[in-house]
N, C-alpha and C positions, 0 to 999 in steps of 0.2 A: 456100572461106573460109580465109584464111591463119591459121596457128596463132597463138593469142594474141589474135585480133581480138575474140572474144567478151568477153574480160576487159577490153578497152578501152572497152566500150560501157556506157551507163547501164543500171540494173536494168530499166527499162521496155523496153529493147531486147533483153534476154536472155530472150526468150520462145520464139522459134522459129528454127530453122536454115533457111536458104533451101532446103535439100534435103529438108525435111520432118522431120529428126531433131530431137527436143526438145533444148533447150539443156542440160538436166540431163545427158543422156548425153554430149553434145558437150563440156561443160565438164570432165568427168572425163578424157576423152582429152586435152584441151588442157592440163590441169594436169600430166598425166603427161609430156607432151612438154616443157613448160616446166621441170619439175623436172629433167629429164635435162640441160638446158643451164643449170642453176643460175639459173633465172628464176622469180620468184614474182609473185603477183597481190595487189594491195591496193586498198582503198577508204577514203579519208580523208574523213569527214563533218565539215565545219567547223561546221555548225549544232549537231549533238549532241555534238561533241567526242570522237567515237569513231573507231577505226581497225579495219577488218576485214582480217585477213591469212589467206592460205592457208598450208598447211604449209611450203612452200618459202620464202615471204616471212618467216614466223616464224623459220625456221632462219637465214636470212641476217641477221636482226637479233639473233642470239645467243639466241633463245628456243627452247623445245622445238618440234620440227618437227611441229606439228599446227595445224589451223585454229583461230583464236582472234579474239575481239573485245576490244580493249583501249582504255582511256582514252587520250586524246591525250598526256597527260603521260608515260605509261609508254613510249610509242614515242619521244617527243621525247628522253627521257633516253638513248636509244641512239645518237643522232646527235652528232657533234662540234658544240659550240656555234657555232663559226665557220661550219660548213656549214649549220646551222639558220638563221642570219641570212641566208645567201646564198639559200636556197631561197625565203624570203619574197619577195625581189625578183623572182626568176624566175617565181613563180606569179602575182604581180601583173601582170607584163608579159604573161604568157600569157593571163590573163583579159582584159586590155585589147586584145590582138591576136587573140584567139580562135585560139591556136595551142597546140601541145604544150609542156608544161613539162619541160625536160630538165635534170638536175642530177647532179653527181658528189658522193657523200656518203660520209663515213667513219663506220663503225660502231664504237662504243666498247664495251668490256666494263665490268664494275662497278668495276674498278680504274683506269679512265681510259686503258687501252691500246687502240690501234687493232687491231680484229679483222680487218677487211677493208674494201675500197672497193667500193661498189655504184653502179650508174648507174640513175637513176630516169627513166622516161618516163611521163608521166601527162597526162590531159586534164581541165582544170578545167571542171566543169559548173556554171553559175551558177543559183542558186535565189533568187528574189525573193519575200519574204514580203508579206503584205497591208499591213503598215505601211511598206513601202518598203525595209526592211532587206535587204541582199544577202549571202547565204551561198553557199558552193560546195562541191562534192565533187571530190576528186582521185581519178580512176579510172585505174589503169595498172599498170605492171610495175616490178619492181626486179630487177636482174641483177648478179651478181658479175662484176667485171672483174679480169683478171689483170694487176696492176700492182705492181711492186716497191715496198715501203713504205720510206720513208727511215729509219724507226726505230719504236720502240714508244711514243714520246711524240707528243703532238699537234703536228703541223706543218701548214703551209698547203697547201691544194690547189693544184696548179699552175694558173696563169692559163689559162683556156680560153675558147672562144667563149661557153659558158654563163655564165661569170663576167662577161664583158664585157656580155652582155645584161642580167644582173641589175644591173650597175653603171649601165647606161643607165636602167633602170627606176627605180632608187633616186634618181639625180640628178634625173630628171623630177619624182618625187614630192617630193623635198626642196625643189627650186626652187619648186614650187607652194605648199607649206606655208609656206616662209619669205616668199614674196611676199604671202601673205594675212595675215601677222602684223602687227598694228597698234601694238604697244607693245614696249618692250624686254623686259619680263617675258614676253610671249608669244613673242618671238623666242627667248629662252633656253629656254622650255619646248619649243618645236619642236626646237631644236638638241639638247636632252637626249634627245628621243624618237627621233632618227634612228638607224636600224639599218643601218649600212654593210655592204655585201655582202662577207662573208668576214672582216672584222676590226673589229667594232664595239667602240668604246672603252667602258669602264665609268666613266671619270672625265673630266669636262669642266670647263673654266674659261675665262672671257672676261675679258681684262685691258684696261682702259682707261688713258688717260694724263691726268693732272692736273698740269700744270706739269712739274716734273722728277721726278715720281714715278709709279709704277704704281698703279692702283686695280683692285679686283675688281668688275667689272660684274655678274657672276653665276657660279655654279658648280653642278655636279651630280655626285653620287657621293661627296660629302664630308660629314662630320658638322658639327654646329654648332660654330663657333669654329675650324674647321680652316683658314679663310682668314686668321686673325689674323697669322701671320708674313709673309704676302705683301701685306698691306694697307699702302699708302703706302711701298712699297719704292722706293728710289732707282733711277733709270734706269741709273746706272753700276755697279749691283750685278752680281756675277758669277752671274747667273741667266738661264736660257734665254729666258724671256719678255722680260726687259729687253734682252737682246742682239737679239732679233728686232725689237723696237720701234726700237732704235738703228740697225740695219742694214737693216731691211726684207726680210731673207732668212729662209727657213724653216730650222728646226733639227730633225733627226730623230735620236733616240737609241734604237736598237733593243735595248739591253741596259743593265742597271744598271752594268756595268763602263764602258760608254761614257759614261754620265751622270757617273759619279764621276771619270773621267779628264778630261772637258772642263769640268766645273763642280764642282770639289772643295769650294768654299766653301759652296755651297748644297745639296750632295748630302744632308746630314743632314735637311734640311727635306722632301725628297721621299722619303727612304728609308722613313719610318714609314708611308707609305700602301700599301706592298706591291705597287706596280706594277713591271712589268719592261720596258715600252717606252713611249716618249713621242714625241709630235710637237708642235712649237710652230710655228705659222704666222702670218704677219703678216695683219692685217685692213687692207686697203688700199682706199681710195676716192679716185678722181680723182688718183692718184699720191701720196696722203698716207697715211702709216701712222697709223691711228687707234687701234691696239691690237694685241693678240695673242690667239690662240686655242690652248688646250692640249687635246690628246686623249691620254689615258693609258690603257694596256692592262695587264690582268693576265696576258695570254698573250704570248709573244714575237711580234713583228711585224718582218719584215725590211725593210719600207718599199720594196717593189719600185717600179719606175717607174709601174706601173698604180695601185698603192696611193697613191703620192704624188700622182698625177693626181687621184684621187678626193678626197683631203684638200685639195688646192689649190683644186679647184672648190668644195667645200663652204665653205672659208674665204672665197672671193670672194663667194659668195651670202650668207654670214653677215654679212660686212662691209656689203654693200649693204642687207640687211634691217635691221641695226642703225642704219645711217645714216638710212634712211627713218623708222624708229621714233623716232629722236632728233629729226628735223625735225618729225614729227607731234606729238610730245609738247611740243616748244618752241612750236609754233603753238597747241596747245591751252592751254598755260599762259599764253601771251600773250592768247589770246581770253578765257580765264576771268578773268585779271587785269584786262583792259580792261572787261569787262562788270561785274565786281564794283566797280571804281572808279566806274562810272557808275550803278550801281543804288543807290538810297537805302536807308537803314534806316527802318523804320516808326517814327514819332515816339513820344512818351510816351503812356501809356494815356489813353484818352478816357472820361470818366465815362459809363456807360450804353451804351458801344459796344465792340465787339471787332473787331480787324482780323487778317487773315492774307493772306499774299502768297506767290507762287511765280514764279520766272523760270527757264526752261530754254532755253539758247541753241541755235541750230541746230548740226548736226554737220558735220564735214568741214573740217579745217584752219582757215583764217582766215575762214571764212564766219560772221563775227559779224553779228548782226542789228540791226535798228533798233527792236525792241520795248522799251518801258519803262513804269514806273509810278512814282507819287510820292504822298506824303501831305504836304500843305502846311498848316501852321497859318496862319489868317487874322487880320487885325487886329480883326475883329468878334467874336472868340472862337469862331467856327466853324472848320471845317477843310475842305479840298478834297482830293478824290481824283482823280487823273489817270491815264489809261492811254492809250497810243498806240503807233503802229507806223509807222516811217519806211520808205519803199519801199526794197527791196534787202537783200542779205545780204553785206555787205563792210565793209571798214574805213571807207569814207566814210559808209555808212549808220549805223554806230556813232558816228562823229564828229558827223553831223547830229543824231542822237538826243540826244547829250550837249548840244549847243548849244540844241536846241529845249526840252529839259527845263529847262535853266537859264532860258531866256526865259520859259516858262510860269510857272515858280516866281516869277520877278521880277514879272511882270504881276499874278499873284494876290496877292503880298505887298503890292503897292501898293493893294489894296482894290478892284480892278475886278470887275464882275459877270462871271458865266460867259460870257455872249455876247461881252463886250468882251475877255476874256482870249483867246478863240479867234480873234477878228477880228485882234487885234494879233499873235498867234502866226502867223496865216496870212500877214500882211504881212512878218513877220520871215523866214519860210522862203522866201517868194517873192523877197525881197531877196537872200538867200544864193544862190539859183539865178542871179539876174541878174548878180551880181558874178563868179561863177565862169565864166559863159559869156563874159564879156568878154575873158578870157585865151585867145586863139586858139592860143597855143603849147602849151597843155596838152592832155592826152588828152580827146577829145570825149566818150567814154562816161563817163569818171570824173566829169566836171564837168557832165553834162547835168542839167537841172532835175529835182528829185524832189519828191514830195508825201508827206504823212503823214496818217494817220487819227488821230483823238483823241476821247476822251470825258472831259468835265470835269464833276465833280459837287461842288457846294457843299453841305455837310451841317451841319445844326443839331443837335448832339447832345442838346439839351434837348427839342425837339419832334419830332425825327425827320424834319423837312421836308428834302427833297432838291430842289435846282435843277440840272437837267441840260442841258448844251449839248453837241451832238454834231456832229463833222465827219467824216462818211463812215465812222464806226466802228460795229461791231455794238452793238445795243441792250443795255441792262442786263437782267439776269434777277433776279427776286425769288422767293425761296422763303418761302412763308408759314408761319405758326406750325404749321399742321396738315400741312405737307409739300407742299401744292399749289405748283406752280412756274409762274410766269407770265413771259413775255417782255414787259417794259414798253416799249411802243412810244413813242418820243420823237421830237420834231421835230428835224430836222438840216439841215446844209448840206454844201457840197462839202468834200472833204479839204483840209487845210491846204496852202498853197503853190500851188494851181492858179490861183486868181483872188485877187489881193492884197486887194481890198475886197469881202469876202463877209459877209453877215449870218448869224448863227447863233441861231435862236430858242431860247428857254429853255422847258423842260418842268418843271413842279413836281408832285411827289407826295410822300406821306408813307410813311416806312418804319415800320410799326407795331411795337409790342413783340413780340419773338419772331421777327421776319422777318429774312431774310438776303439781301443783294444781292450778286450776282456780276458783276464786270466782267472781260472777258478780251479778248485779241487773237484774230484769226481763226486763228492757228496751233492753238489748242485746239479749234476747231470743225471745220476742214476737213482736218486731217492724216489720212492714211490713206484717201484717196480719197473722203471725205465732202464733200457740199455743205452749204450753210447749214441746210437742212431736216433732213437725216439726221444732221448733226453735232449740232444742237440736241437731236434725239431721244435721241441717245446720252448727252449731258450731263444732260438732264432726268431720265433714269432714275437717274443717280447722285445728283443733288440730291434727288430724291423719297425715295430709300432711305437718306439720310444719318441717322445716329443723332442723337438730341437729348436734352436734359434736359427732361423733362415735369414741370411744376409747376402750382400752382393758377392761375397767370397765363398758362398755355399753354406750348407747347413752344418751346425756343430752343436754339441751339447754343452750348455753353460753349466756353471757350478751347481745351481739348483736342480736342473734337469738331470745332471749326472748323478746326484745324490738320489733323486727319485727313481732313476733307472736301477741303481743298486738295490733299493728297497723292493722294486717290482720283481727283480730276479730272485730275491730271497723269498718274497711272498708267494711266488709261483710254486714253491716247494713246501714251505712250512708256515705261511701266514705272516702277519705283521712283524716287523723287526725295527730296530733303530741302529745307531752307529755301533760298530765293532761288536762287543759282547752285549747281548740284548736282554739278558736276564732269562729266567726259565720260560720256556713255552709249555703250554698245558699238555701237549701230546709228546709221546716218546719219539725222538728223532732217530733215523736209521744211521746217519753219519754226520760228521762235522761238515760245515760249509765255510769255505773261505773264497772271497771274491775280490779282485782288484780291477778297477777300471781306470784307464789312462786315455785322456782325450787331448788331441793336439788342436789348439785353436787356430784361427785363420792366420796364415803366414805373413811375413813382412819382407820387403825388399831391402836392399842396402841402405836406402835413405830413410827407412823407418816407416814408410807409408804402407798400408795394407795392399797385398797383391790382389788384384781384381780378376776373377775368372769369368769371362763372358759366358752367359747362358748356364746350362746345367753342368755341375762339376763332373770331371772325367772319373771313370772307374778304372783302376789299375790293379794288377796283381803280378807277382813274380814268384817263380819257383825253380829251384835247382834240383835236377835229377842226376844223382851220381851213378857212375858205372856199376858200383857195387849195390845199387838200390833200384833195380828195375821195377820193383813192386810199386814205386812211387809214381809210375805212369798213371795208375788208377787215381792217385791224388790229383794229378794234373787234369785228368778228365773231369773229376768231380768239381774242381775249382773253376773250370771254364763254365760248367753248367750253373754253378752258383753265381758267377759273374753275369751270366745271361739269363737269370731267372725270369725276367719280364720281357725278354726279346719277343718281337711280334710273331716271327715265323719259327715254330719248333723245328722244322726241317733244316733251317739254317744253323740252329744250335747243334743238331746232330752232325751236320757237315763240319762245323768248327771242331767239335770233339773228335771226329774221325781224323781230320787232318792233323790236329795236335798230337794225337796218339801215334800217327804214322811218322811225323817229323821227329819226335823224341826217340822213337824206336830206331829210326835210321841212324841217329847220332850214336846211340849206345851200341849198335851193331857194327857200324862202318868206321867209327873213330875210337880213339883211346881216351877221350876226355868226357867231361860231364856236359849235360844239356841244360841250358839256362832259358827258361820260358818267361817271356814278358807279354802280357795281354793288356790292351787298353780299349775301352769303349767310350766314345765322345759323341756329343750332340744331343738333340732333344729326342724324347720318346717318339718312336715311329720313323725317325729318320737318322738313326745313329750310324756311326762307322766303327767297326771292330777291326783292330789291327793286332795281330799276334806274331811275335818273333820267337824263333828258337835259335839260340847262338851256341856255337861250339868252337873248339880250339883248332880245328882242322881247316887247312886251306883248300882242300879238295872240294870242288863244287858238285852239286847233285847232278846226276845224269839221267836223261830220259831213257827208259827201257820199255821193252815190249814183252812183258811176262806172259807166259802161257796160262791156261785155265787152272792148272794145278800148281802154279808157282806160289810160294809163300811170301814173296817180297818183290820189290821193284815197282810198286804202284804209287809211290809218294808223289812224283811229279805229275803223273796222270791225274791223280785225285785233285791236286791243286788247280790244274788246268780246267777240270770239269766243274769243280765246286766253288772256287774262289772267284770273286769279282776281279781281283788283281793279285799278283804274287811276284816275288823276285828274290834275288840273292844279293846281299850287300857284303863286300869284303871289309874286313877290319884289320887293325894292326896285327893281331894274332887271331887267326881264324876267320869265321864268316858268320853271317846271320841270314837265315831263311825266313821270309815273312809272307803273310797273305792278308788280304783285307776282304771284309764282307760289309755290304751296305744293307741296313735293316729294311725289310720289305714286309708289309702286312700280307698275311696269307689270305687268299680269297675264302669267303664263307662257304662256297660250294664249288665243287669241281665242275669244269665245263662238260657239257653233254657231248659224247662222242657219236 
C-alpha cells in the first residue's frame, strides 16, 4: 500500500490494511513518513464546518505542530484570500468530474506576510442529506513546496494548470447562473456574487447609456449615495467608463498611479473608495456597445492575459444576460400595459351586492391571453357580469378579447336579453374570423378562426334573481350562507364564433341573502395538472373554509373577506397576487386566470328593516332539466349530493338521490315538458328537514303500479312510499308538483346484532 494512501480514503475505508495490520498502527507509520517529507493530512468537513489536521498539517499552516480540530474560519484565515477564491472553483470542478482537487496555496501569518507555499491534493467525497442538500468532505494531503517567494507581501500565484481548471469551472458556473437570471436586478445579484478564480473584485458597477450620458444600472460594494457623482455623467467626461462606451475598448488600470496618470480629472472620485486596481470593460451585444462594466480590487492585480480573458468572457456573458433581461422586462411591461388597458374597473357600488375580481395573465414574454371579465350597468337598472376566454395566448388573442368585450358591452347596453347578447356576440366573432381568412397574403396561423367561451349573468340587485346564458364556459359556483358550495348547472350552447347562428338558452335562479357566486375561467380550475373534477375539489375546499361575517340573518362575506377570498383562490394556483393585474410572477404560468365574486348581503323587507332568519339559514337549489337534455339528470343527482354533503345518514342521501332521479326521469318519459327541481334543507344540524319538489306542466297525476322483476319503469311511487318520510302531489295552475320529505336521522355507529 503506497505511503499516504490511507490518508486519502474516507473514514469508513480506514478500518483494515490489506495485509491484516490495523489502520491505527499503519496510520502512525504513514504520518511519520509524511512528516519527514513535510507532508500533512487533513479532512475538511463542509457539513459541520470543521477541519481536522494532523501535527504536520497544523505546522504547515503556522499552528503548533500537534493534531487539532478547528472551525473552518480559523483555517480559512491562514490562506491568502485570492487563493481561497481559487480553491472554490477547483473543488467544484473536481466534484463535477469526480477527480482530485489540486491547488497551490499561500499560507499567511497574522501580519499578512506569506509564510510558505503548499500544494494541496484532496479527494472531494460527496454526502447527500435526506432533504436533497449536497455537502462534501475534502480528504487529502498538504505538502510544502520549495519555491522562491517574490516578496513578503501578497502577490499572485503564477498561472498554472490548476488555475486554468478553476477558471473553466468558474466560467461554466457563471454562464449558467447568468443564463437563468430573468430580470436586471437578478443579473446584477448574480454578477455581484461571482467569485473569480484568483482575483475576485470587491466593487462592481454596471453603467448604461441614456442619450449622451452614462447611467448607473446597478452596483455592488458601495454605500448608499456613492453613485451620485457618476449618475448622468456626460459621455465626453474624462472617466474610464465613458471612454469605454465611446471607443468600445477595455481599459485596465493595475495601480492608482496609472489611474491618476490617465484620468487625472476623475481620479479624486475614485480615490475615496480605497481600491488599487480597476478594470473597465465594454458591454457589447450584436456589435453595439450598450454600456460598461467596472470591476475594482482592493489588492493589486496585474491583469495578465489569462486574467483579462476571464474578465472579457464575463463581460460578454453579462452583456448578453442584461440584454435578455431588458427584452423580457420590456415584453412584460407591454403585456401588463396591454392587459390593464383592456381590463375594466368594477363599476360603482351596487346596493345589497358586493363584487371582487382578479386577473392574472399568463407568464412568458408576450404570451398575453384572452381571458376577460366585465361589469355592465343595464338600462333596466340591473347589471350584467361577463367573464370569457378567447382561444390562444398571444397578441391576437388579446386583440380579439378587446373587440369581443366591447361588442358584448354594446349589445348588453342596448337592452338585449342574455341569450340575444351571446347570439350576437357569436355572429360578431365568426365574422371576424371570416374577414381575416380572406386575406391569403397574411400568415395562416395568425389569422385562423378562433372561438371564445363566455358566461353572461344578468343580475337584479333588489331580488337577487340571476339569468345566466353560457357559451361553452365553466358553470357558476355558489357558496351558500352556511358555507355549503354548489356548482350551479346551467343550460348552455357552443362557444362563441364556431357557428354564427347558435341559440343560448337562459337559466334563472336566485342568489339568496348571504350567498356568494363565483365565476372563473378554466385557468383557475385546470392549472397544475388538474382536470375539471380535481380542480373544482381544490377550489371547493377554499370556498367552504372562507371566513365570513355571521349575524342574525346568516353568514355572508363582507367586503374585506370577499377580497381575501379572491386572493386565496388565486394563491391556491400561483401564489400571492393583488388586485386585477398583479405584475409578473416569478414562475411561468400555464394559463390566464380571471375570477369574479358576487356576494348578496342580508336582505331587507319593504320597510327597510333587515329580514331575520331564525336559526340556521336554509339551503336551497333549483335546476331545470329540459326534454332535450336528459343528460342533466346526472347534474341533478350531483347537486343533491353537494347540498347534503354533511347529512348525518349517508343512506338517506342515497335515497334522496334515487328518488330525484326517478322523479325527473318520469317527467321526461311521460310528459312533453321540462322538469323543474327545487330542493330545500332547513333546521339545525342533526335535525334538519329536506323537501324536494319536481314540477312539470302535465295535469296527469302519478299512478301506483306493480312492475315485475324485469320491468324497467313504474317504481317511482313505490320508492317514495318506501324511502320518504312523507310525500305527495300538489296541483298547480298549469301542471303539478310531486314532492317528498326526509327528516335527518343520525346513523347508528354499529349495526344491531342479529
